[in-house]
N, C-alpha and C positions, 0 to 999 in steps of 0.2 A: 170397350176393352178394359177389363179390370181383373180382379184376383180372387184367390182363395187363400185365406191366411194359413192353411195347412200346407200349402205348396210354396215354399219360400224362395227357392232359387231354381231357375231353369238350368238344365245340364250344361248347356253351351257356355255358361259363365265361367266354368272351371278353367278353360283354356287360357284366359288372360289373367285370372287371379293368381296363376302360378308364376307369372312374370310381371308382377305389379311394378309400375313405374312411379307410383305415388301412393300416399296413404292419406285419404281424406278423413276428416275428423268432425265430430259433432260436439259442440260445447253446450252444456245444459244452461238454459237461461235461469234467471232468478225465479224461485218459486214463491217468493213473498206475496202474500195476499191471495194465494190459491187455496187456502184451507186444506193443505195436504192432498189436493186433487179433488176434494169434495165439491168445490166450485167448478162443476163440469165444463160449462161453457167458457169460462175465463181460462181454465187450464188448456182446453183444446185450442182455443184461439192463440194463446201464447206459444205453446209447444209447436203447433203446426206452422205458425208464422216464423218461428225460429228455424224450423226444418227447411222451409222454403228459402229463407234468406241464406242459410249456410250452404245449401246445395248450389244456389245461383252464384254465390261468391266463389266457390271452388270449381264450378263447371259452368262458366259463362256461356252465353248464347253462341251456338255453332261449335261447341266443343266436339271433338272427334267422337263418334258413336261409342267406341270401346272405352274411351276415357270417361265419357259422361255416364255410361252404364256402371262402370266401376265406382265412380264417385257416389252415385245414387245408392248403390248396394252398400257401400261402406258407411255412408252417413246415415242411411236408414237403419242399418244394423245397430249402430251406436245410439241413435235416437230411441230405438225400441228398448234397448237395454237400460238406458237412462230413465225412460218413462216407467218401466216396470219396477225399477229399483227405487225411484222417487215417490211413486204413488201406489205402493203395495197395499196401503190401507184403504185405497179407493179402487177396487178391482174393475169396476165398470169404466172408470176413466182410463185406467191403464190399458184395458182391452180395446177401447175405442181408439186410443192413440196408436197402438200397435196395428190395428186394423187399417188406419189411415196410412201408416208407413208401408204396409204390405200392398195396399191398393196402388200406391205410387210405384213401388219396386216392380210389381208385376206388370204394370202399364208400360214402364220403360223396358222391361225384359221382353215383352211382346213386340214392341217396336224394333228392338235390336235384332230379334230373331227374324222378323220380316225383312229388315235391312240386309242381314247376312245372306238370306236366301234370294235377295234381289227382287223381293215382292214390292218394296218401296225404294225410291231413290234417296240420295243423301239429302236433297232439299226437303222432301217429305218427312224424313226422319228428324231433321233439325227443327222443322216447324212444329211437328206433333209433339216431340219431346219437350220443346220449349213451352208449349201450351200445357202439357201435363204438369210441369213444375210451377208455372205461373198460376195455374188454376187451384193450387193449394190455398191461395189467399185472395185471388182476384177472379171475379166472374166464374165461380165454381159451377159445375153442372149439378152436383149433389151436395146435400148438407145432412149431417146427422139429424137435424130437426128442420122440417119445413120443405123437404123435397116433394114437388107435386107429382102426381101419378103420370102426367104427360111425359115427364122426363124419362121415366122407366120405359115407356113405349119407344121413345126416340133412341135410347141407348140399346134396347133389345133389337130394334130394327136395324140399326147400324151394324151391330155385331152379326146379326143374321145375314146381312148383305155381304159382309166381309167373308164369312164362312162360305157363302155361295160362290164368291169369286175364287177362293182357294180351291174349292171342290171342282169348279169348272176347269181351273188351270191344271189340276192333277190329271184330268181326263184328256188333256191336249198336249202335255209335255212330259218328257222323260228326264228333265233336268233336276227335278225335285224327287227325292226318294219318298217311299211311303212313310217311313219313320219321320222324315223332316216335315212332310205335310201334316202328319198327325200332331207333331209337336207344336207347330205354329197355330193349328186350329185349336188345340187345347189351351194354348197360351191366350188366345183371343177370348174364349169363354171364361177362363179363370179370371182374366183381367176384368171382364164385364161383371162377373159375379161379385168380385171384390168391391167394386164401386157401387154396384146395386145394393149390396148388403150394408155398406156404409150409409147409404141414403135411406135404408129401410130400418134403421136403428129403432125408430118408434113406430114402424109399420110392419108388424109380423106377417100380415096377409100378403105383403110384397115378397118377403124373404122365401116363403115356402115354395111358390112356383118357380122362382129363380133357381133355387137349390136343386129342385127336382129336374128342371130342364137341363142344367149344366151337368149334373151327375149322370143323367141318362146319356147325354151326348158324349161325355168323356168315356163312359163304359163302352159305348158302341164304337167309338174311334179306336180305342185300345184293342178291342176284339177284331177290328178290321186289319190291323197291321200284319203283314205277311200273308194275307189271304189273296188268292188270285183275282177276286172281285173287289179289291180294296176300293177302287174308284166308285163303284156303285154303292158300296156299303157306306162310305162317308157322305155320298149324296143323299142317301136315305137318312142318315143321322142329321145332316144339315136341314133337310126338310122337316124332320121331327122337331128340331129346335124351333124352327119358325112356327110350326103348328102349335107348339106348346105355349109360345109367348106372344107372337105378333099377328098371326093369321086369324081369320074369323074364328071365334070360339076360343082362341088362345087367351092366356091370362090378361094381357094388355090389349089384345086385338078387339075388333068389333064384336060386341055381344059377349065378351069374356067376363070372367068373374070380377076383374078390375076394369077391363076395357069399357064396360057399359057405363062407367063413371068418367070416362075420358072423352073429350071432344076429338074424334078421329079426323084425320086428314080427309078432305072432300073427295067424293067420287067424281073424277073428271076424265075426259077422254085420254089425256096424256099427263098422268100425275107426275108431280115433282119427286125428286129423291127426298128421303126423310130429312137429310141435312138441309136441303133448300127449303123444305116445308117448315122446318123449325125456325127459319128466319122470319116467318110470319106469325103474328100474334095468335096464340091458341091453335097453331097449325092450319089456320083457315085462309083460303085464297080462292079466287075465281080464275078460270082459264078463259081467255078472250082472244079472238082473232080480230084485229082492228078492221073497221070498215071504212075508215077515213084517216087522214093524216092526224097524228097525235104528237104533240111536243112535250117532252119530259125534261127533267134536269138531272144531271149526274154530278155529284160532289166528289172531288178527288184531291189528291195532294202531290202526285208525281206522275210521270209517264207510265209507271208500273200500275197505277190504279185508275188511269184515265178511262180506259175502255171497258169498264166493268158491266156486269149484267143488271146490277141493282140501281134503280132510278126512282124518282119521285116527282110529284106535282107541287110539292111544297117549296116555298122560297124562304131562305133563312137569312137572318140579319147578321150572322157571324159564324165562323167555323165552330165555335164552342156550341152554339145552338144546334147546328147541323149534327155535330157529334152526338149530342144528347138525344135529339129526336130521331136520328137514324140508327141509334145504338151502334156507333162505330167504336168498338171496344179498343181502347188505347193500350191494352195489355196484350193484344194479338202479336204474333210474330212479325207480320208486316202491317203496320198501322196505316190507316187512312185518316189524315188529319183534316180533311175537308177544306183545305186552303183555297181551292178553286172550284168553280162551277162552270158547266157549259150546257147548252141546249142540245138535246138529241131529238131529231125529228124522225118519227117512225112512219113509213108509208102504210097504206091500206094493205091488209093481208099479213101483218106481223103478229106472231104468236107472243102473247104477254100473259103473265100471271099477276093478279092484282089483289092486294090486301093491305094490312097494316103492319108496320115494323114491330117485331117482337121485342119486348123489353129485356134487359139483362139485369139480373139481380146480383147483389153482393152479399157478403157475410161469409164467415168461416164455419162456425159451429151451426148457426141458425140462419136461414135465409131471411133477409130483411122483408118487412111487411109490404113495402112498396119500393119500386126501383128508383134509387136515388141518383146514380151516376148516368144511367142510360134508360130513361123511361120509354123511349121509342114511340110507337103509335103513329108516326107520320105515315102518309100514304106510301105504299111501296109497290113498285112495278118491277117485276123480274122479266127481262127480255130474254127469250130462249136462245136467240142467235144474234149477237150484236154485230156480226160481220155479214149479215144478210144484205143482199143488194137493196139499194134505195135508202138505207139508214144514213142520215146526215148528222155529223157532229160539228158544232160551231158555236160562235159567240162565247168564246173562252174568256173568263174574267175571274177576278177575286171574289170569293164568297162574301156576300153582304153589299156588293156594289151593283 
């Protein structure tokens, strides 16, 4: 879910901007040592880091959706003005900074629109919005330099799945008008496009199919509004988006112009969602039905994280080691600090997906060469149904004992 820099604000934002309860501000950090913006990486790191900090300070975790969205809109607007004004002599830098601001703005706009239409609940909005802001500086998905092609496949697939869900909803409910459905679907593809283009700064072969797919989709959705066959038209547009980018022959899909260079998720009888597949290194996993008892370990830190689906055969000497090897990102909305561990005994006949934990990379402008905080690569077992009969949880203890 990302953006198009030409579409700055969604129409729904006007209603609360007319009755503002606050005025958020962006204070320009020092530009000393940035060579007027010609030191691109350092400028991007400093400005984006300042943007993240100032939004988080003025709209802390779990801020009400309307307030959070207003803060983001106002801070991003001032950040963009300051960026273009300070680095006019370095247009590439200024454009990239604005592009980042717009990616964030439209990502939050899209979430707010989904929340207003009750497509996501408050907990989901809070979690996803928090991650959008945190990922400006921590565990980003895309970088202006160094974004791998696999990431674009994951992003495009997630967007395609979201569009499919809205398209299906439109065909089964009358609570969302055609115009509302069109608006939320366009916000999804614009948000996706924005982040994809940010990551394609040095990869023009990525930008072209993304722009083509989103432009075509938006034109088809706009043309469908008010038509008696609106539902079938947006279903066609949604299928076209998937065909263009993620299905076989699509740009990032199997056999596609870029997809042939991407290690695709495996062909298994019951494939994982792309979000779950992305937790495995290189999207690779095996689907297995156990033929005998299997004992795994589950590392967790509270009752809320105890009965999760992700397990391992590895034994860790400390929570810190578990966090690193299991890529338990501590910037997530709900963190798992791996303070405890317990045995999980799976009976024969349990469906499990097996692979290695995907690493999580850091960096703001450029993705680091090797994962420093969360190298991952520990054995990972994803249990499809942790409440299945016969699964036994026990031997609860502190990690490392």
